[in-house]
N, C-alpha and C positions, 0 to 999 in steps of 0.2 A: 503495499500500499505505499501511497505519496501524501506524506501531509502537510498541508503549508499552515504555517503559525504567522498571523498578526499581531506583533508586540509594539505596544504603545510606547513605554519609557523602559529604559536599561535598568532600570528595578524594579518590573514586571514581567519577568524571567519567565521561560514555560518551563521549568525545573525538571520537575514530575515526569511530565507530558513529554518532554524533550529525550527522558532518561527510558518510557516505555519506548518511543521511536526508537533507539538506540538498541534495547534489548531484543526487540523483535525483529530488529533488522529489515524494519522500514526505511524510505527516505524521506527528507525533508526537504523543504525550502522555505523562505523566510520573508513577510514585510517588515522592518524593523522601522517602523514611519517616522521613528525622534531621528533616524539618521535622513530621513527623506529618501526611503527606498520606497520604490511604487508597489500599487496593491495589485495583483494578476490581471492582466485584460482577458487571459484564455484561463477557462477554468476545468477544462479537458483534461488536463495532466492530474487534477487534484482528486484524491479519494476521500479525504476528511479535511477539515477547515476549520482551525481552531484560533480562535480569536480573544486574547490575552484581556487583562485587565488595567488598568488606569486612574489615575486621577480625574480624568475627564468626565464630562457626561453626552448621552446623546444629543442633550443642547447644546454643549461647548460650539462656539462658531471658529471658522479658518481665521477670525481676525484675535479671538481669545486664545488660540492653540493653534497657530499657523503649521505645524507638522501634523494635525488631525482632522480629517474631514469626514465626519460621521454619516452624511451622505454618501459620499462613495463607498462605504464599508459597510453600511446597510444594502445599499444595492448590489454587492457584492455577495454579500450571504444571502440575499434574497435569490440570485442566480444560481445559488451552489444548493441553495434549499428546492428551487424550481427543477433543477436538474439530478436530484435525487442521490446527491454527496451527503455526507455525514457531516454535522455540523455541531461542535461544543462553542457556547459560548462562557466566558469567564468572568465574574465582576461585570468589568465596561461592556465585557463581550455577552455575557446575559442578556445583559438591557440593552443593547442593537441588536441582540437576537429576537427579541420581542418586539420591538421595533420595526424588524424587517417584516415579521409577521400581521403588524398591522395594531401592536400592545404598547403604548403608552409606559415606560419606565416609571415608578413612583420612589417617594423616599422610601426608606425603612424607616419602622418606627424607634429604631435605635442605633448607632453607631457601633459596629460593633471591629475590635482589633486583638487580633490575638489565638488563642486555642481555646474555642468552646463547643459543648458538644452541639450536635445536630440530632434532630429525632426523626425518624421517618416514618410516614403515614401509611394507614392500612396500604392503600396502592406502594406505596414504596416496597411496603414487608413483602408482598406478594410478586414485585416485578423484577424479572428475571435477571437484568443486569443492575440489580441493588440490593437483593434480599440477603447478600453476603454481610451486607453492613452492618447489621445486628438493627436490633431497635435503637440503639444510641452509637453515637461515634463522633468523639473529639477529634474537630477538622478546624485548619486556618479562615482565620476573617482579618478583611481589610477593607471594609465600605461604610457608605453611607446610606447608597441607594439600593432598590431591588428590581429584578425585570418586573415589567409587565405580563398580562395572565391575557389568552385568547382564549374562545371559548372551548377549544380541545381539548386544550392545555392539562396536565397533571402534574399535582405538586407532589413531590417525591421526599421529600424533606424540609423542616422549618427548625426554627431554634427558639428560644427562647425570647433573642432581641429581635428575629425575623421571620416573617411566615411564609418566604420565600425563598428558599434556601439550593432548593434543586427543583428543576420545572421541566418535563417531560414535554415537549412542542408537537413532537410527532417520533415513530419510533428510531428516529436517525438524528433527532435535530435537542439539542438539549442545553440549557442554561444552568448554568452554576453560581451563584451568586458566595459562594464559601470556596475557599483554596485549596485544593487539596495538592494541588503541585510543589506547596510550601519544603523546603528541605533547608538546611542548615545558611547555603548561600545564598537563596532568594533571601530569607528574612533579614542576615545583616544588609544586603541592600536595601531591602524595605523599613529596618528601623533608621537606616542613614539618611535617609531620603524624608523620615517624618521628624524633626527637630524637636516638634511641639508634641511629642507622643508622653515624655513623662508627666508634662502636665495634663494632657487628655485624660491620663489614667487616674486621674485625682479628680475628673468632673464626669465621668461617664462610667456608668456601673460597667460594661461590657466592653472595655478598655486596660489592656492589662499592661504592666513597666516591662520594659526591654528583656531583663534577664528574664522574669518570668515566661516570656514568648522564646527567648533561646534554648530553656531548659527542655523545652520539647522535643521529645524524640518521633520525629515525623516520619519514622518509615513502616509502621502497622498501617497508617494514613494513604501513606503512597501505593503501598501494595494492593492494597483496597481500589483506588484508582486503576493502578494495573489492570484488576479482573477487569472491572467496569468497562477500561477502553477493550479488552480483550473481545469479551461480549458482543461489545456496539460492532465491534469488527466485523465479527462471527454474521450480525445481521446485517450490514453493510453488503458482504460479500455476497450473502445467499440473496439477496436485492438483485443485486448487478446479475446473478445468475438467470432472474426470471426476465432478461431486459430482451 
């Protein structure tokens, strides 16, 4: 499989998603938009599109952030969905995915930064791609907003601070508000980018201190993510075999 990543900032790295690509001997390409790399014009080579997070929102304009073209990214996501590609949006990417399907993103009830458990819904517990998560799973968070819902979408997981942590839009399209790609390297980059983090942890109940976030072992969470990606890949290949 060939996976294309859209990366908005150097500190919003693909982490465990890229590790999975390498472990499974898939190929990868990148649009590092913070380096002004272009989005792909041709989507035929893409099997899976993964759109990463960022401090922007779907409403961020080119005037506000010259390297982030929300309209162009939403169009790319639409093209991939229409063509039957697998699509995963993470954080900002999840919000853009919802927008591509006609659902407006919203502000999350709580800011979440750190490691907090998500709870699977009944749908999630019965879902073949997620049932291995169990009833509850500690995962990474770094957000203020959450993806919108379409009439056909299903909420797979929630958290105490956010009711839309994982959303299934179709059997090939998912939005992850949470960050299961976190590892030690990604966490260090994010902490360095968030100078106000120590202060935020004193004013928000779901924001942790840097050392508390650093102390977490992300390996089990990453393995759960790998299993989801394996299941999604199998579903994608099955769908292509019927074309």
